[in-house]
PyMOL CGO cylinders between C-alpha atoms (Angstrom):
from pymol import cmd
from pymol.cgo import CYLINDER

trace = [
    CYLINDER, 0.00, 0.00, 0.00, 2.75, 2.45, 0.98, 0.3, 1, 1, 1, 1, 1, 1,
    CYLINDER, 2.75, 2.45, 0.98, 4.73, 1.46, -2.11, 0.3, 1, 1, 1, 1, 1, 1,
    CYLINDER, 4.73, 1.46, -2.11, 1.76, 2.30, -4.37, 0.3, 1, 1, 1, 1, 1, 1,
    CYLINDER, 1.76, 2.30, -4.37, 1.32, 5.66, -2.66, 0.3, 1, 1, 1, 1, 1, 1,
    CYLINDER, 1.32, 5.66, -2.66, 4.99, 6.52, -3.17, 0.3, 1, 1, 1, 1, 1, 1,
    CYLINDER, 4.99, 6.52, -3.17, 4.75, 5.50, -6.83, 0.3, 1, 1, 1, 1, 1, 1,
    CYLINDER, 4.75, 5.50, -6.83, 1.66, 7.71, -7.31, 0.3, 1, 1, 1, 1, 1, 1,
    CYLINDER, 1.66, 7.71, -7.31, 3.40, 10.68, -5.66, 0.3, 1, 1, 1, 1, 1, 1,
    CYLINDER, 3.40, 10.68, -5.66, 6.47, 10.18, -7.86, 0.3, 1, 1, 1, 1, 1, 1,
    CYLINDER, 6.47, 10.18, -7.86, 4.33, 10.01, -10.99, 0.3, 1, 1, 1, 1, 1, 1,
    CYLINDER, 4.33, 10.01, -10.99, 2.47, 13.18, -10.00, 0.3, 1, 1, 1, 1, 1, 1,
    CYLINDER, 2.47, 13.18, -10.00, 5.77, 14.96, -9.32, 0.3, 1, 1, 1, 1, 1, 1,
    CYLINDER, 5.77, 14.96, -9.32, 7.15, 13.88, -12.70, 0.3, 1, 1, 1, 1, 1, 1,
    CYLINDER, 7.15, 13.88, -12.70, 4.02, 15.07, -14.50, 0.3, 1, 1, 1, 1, 1, 1,
    CYLINDER, 4.02, 15.07, -14.50, 4.25, 18.48, -12.85, 0.3, 1, 1, 1, 1, 1, 1,
    CYLINDER, 4.25, 18.48, -12.85, 7.96, 18.82, -13.71, 0.3, 1, 1, 1, 1, 1, 1,
    CYLINDER, 7.96, 18.82, -13.71, 7.24, 17.81, -17.33, 0.3, 1, 1, 1, 1, 1, 1,
    CYLINDER, 7.24, 17.81, -17.33, 4.41, 20.33, -17.63, 0.3, 1, 1, 1, 1, 1, 1,
    CYLINDER, 4.41, 20.33, -17.63, 6.50, 23.16, -16.16, 0.3, 1, 1, 1, 1, 1, 1,
    CYLINDER, 6.50, 23.16, -16.16, 9.42, 22.32, -18.44, 0.3, 1, 1, 1, 1, 1, 1,
    CYLINDER, 9.42, 22.32, -18.44, 7.18, 22.35, -21.52, 0.3, 1, 1, 1, 1, 1, 1,
    CYLINDER, 7.18, 22.35, -21.52, 5.61, 25.69, -20.52, 0.3, 1, 1, 1, 1, 1, 1,
    CYLINDER, 5.61, 25.69, -20.52, 8.95, 27.40, -19.83, 0.3, 1, 1, 1, 1, 1, 1,
    CYLINDER, 8.95, 27.40, -19.83, 10.39, 26.01, -23.07, 0.3, 1, 1, 1, 1, 1, 1,
    CYLINDER, 10.39, 26.01, -23.07, 7.36, 27.44, -24.90, 0.3, 1, 1, 1, 1, 1, 1,
    CYLINDER, 7.36, 27.44, -24.90, 7.91, 30.87, -23.31, 0.3, 1, 1, 1, 1, 1, 1,
    CYLINDER, 7.91, 30.87, -23.31, 11.60, 30.88, -24.24, 0.3, 1, 1, 1, 1, 1, 1,
    CYLINDER, 11.60, 30.88, -24.24, 10.96, 29.74, -27.80, 0.3, 1, 1, 1, 1, 1, 1,
    CYLINDER, 10.96, 29.74, -27.80, 8.21, 32.28, -28.45, 0.3, 1, 1, 1, 1, 1, 1,
    CYLINDER, 8.21, 32.28, -28.45, 9.79, 35.46, -27.12, 0.3, 1, 1, 1, 1, 1, 1,
    CYLINDER, 9.79, 35.46, -27.12, 12.22, 37.96, -28.58, 0.3, 1, 1, 1, 1, 1, 1,
    CYLINDER, 12.22, 37.96, -28.58, 13.34, 39.15, -25.15, 0.3, 1, 1, 1, 1, 1, 1,
    CYLINDER, 13.34, 39.15, -25.15, 16.98, 38.76, -24.25, 0.3, 1, 1, 1, 1, 1, 1,
    CYLINDER, 16.98, 38.76, -24.25, 16.24, 38.44, -20.54, 0.3, 1, 1, 1, 1, 1, 1,
    CYLINDER, 16.24, 38.44, -20.54, 13.37, 36.68, -18.80, 0.3, 1, 1, 1, 1, 1, 1,
    CYLINDER, 13.37, 36.68, -18.80, 12.89, 37.36, -15.09, 0.3, 1, 1, 1, 1, 1, 1,
    CYLINDER, 12.89, 37.36, -15.09, 10.66, 35.11, -13.02, 0.3, 1, 1, 1, 1, 1, 1,
    CYLINDER, 10.66, 35.11, -13.02, 9.61, 35.95, -9.51, 0.3, 1, 1, 1, 1, 1, 1,
    CYLINDER, 9.61, 35.95, -9.51, 7.10, 37.52, -7.20, 0.3, 1, 1, 1, 1, 1, 1,
    CYLINDER, 7.10, 37.52, -7.20, 7.13, 41.31, -7.52, 0.3, 1, 1, 1, 1, 1, 1,
    CYLINDER, 7.13, 41.31, -7.52, 5.82, 43.36, -4.66, 0.3, 1, 1, 1, 1, 1, 1,
    CYLINDER, 5.82, 43.36, -4.66, 4.30, 46.78, -5.39, 0.3, 1, 1, 1, 1, 1, 1,
    CYLINDER, 4.30, 46.78, -5.39, 5.97, 48.19, -2.26, 0.3, 1, 1, 1, 1, 1, 1,
    CYLINDER, 5.97, 48.19, -2.26, 9.40, 47.07, -3.42, 0.3, 1, 1, 1, 1, 1, 1,
    CYLINDER, 9.40, 47.07, -3.42, 9.06, 48.30, -6.99, 0.3, 1, 1, 1, 1, 1, 1,
    CYLINDER, 9.06, 48.30, -6.99, 7.32, 51.65, -6.45, 0.3, 1, 1, 1, 1, 1, 1,
    CYLINDER, 7.32, 51.65, -6.45, 8.76, 54.82, -5.01, 0.3, 1, 1, 1, 1, 1, 1,
    CYLINDER, 8.76, 54.82, -5.01, 7.08, 58.19, -4.53, 0.3, 1, 1, 1, 1, 1, 1,
    CYLINDER, 7.08, 58.19, -4.53, 9.87, 60.30, -6.03, 0.3, 1, 1, 1, 1, 1, 1,
    CYLINDER, 9.87, 60.30, -6.03, 12.84, 59.63, -8.25, 0.3, 1, 1, 1, 1, 1, 1,
    CYLINDER, 12.84, 59.63, -8.25, 15.85, 58.78, -6.10, 0.3, 1, 1, 1, 1, 1, 1,
    CYLINDER, 15.85, 58.78, -6.10, 13.84, 57.61, -3.08, 0.3, 1, 1, 1, 1, 1, 1,
    CYLINDER, 13.84, 57.61, -3.08, 15.08, 54.47, -1.39, 0.3, 1, 1, 1, 1, 1, 1,
    CYLINDER, 15.08, 54.47, -1.39, 12.89, 51.44, -1.76, 0.3, 1, 1, 1, 1, 1, 1,
    CYLINDER, 12.89, 51.44, -1.76, 10.79, 50.34, 1.22, 0.3, 1, 1, 1, 1, 1, 1,
    CYLINDER, 10.79, 50.34, 1.22, 11.73, 46.86, 2.50, 0.3, 1, 1, 1, 1, 1, 1,
]
cmd.load_cgo(trace, "trace")
């Protein structure tokens, strides 16, 4: 029983990795950008009230 559960978890993990790889490959192949940045952007970290202000952390 435990062996089957581990096998199912491994298969699910492999399917997710495969999907993510295919999606990222699709993004890279279909863009003219020289740099692709992936991450979580916070409005507080990216916005400042005046030019030259330090970012809020």
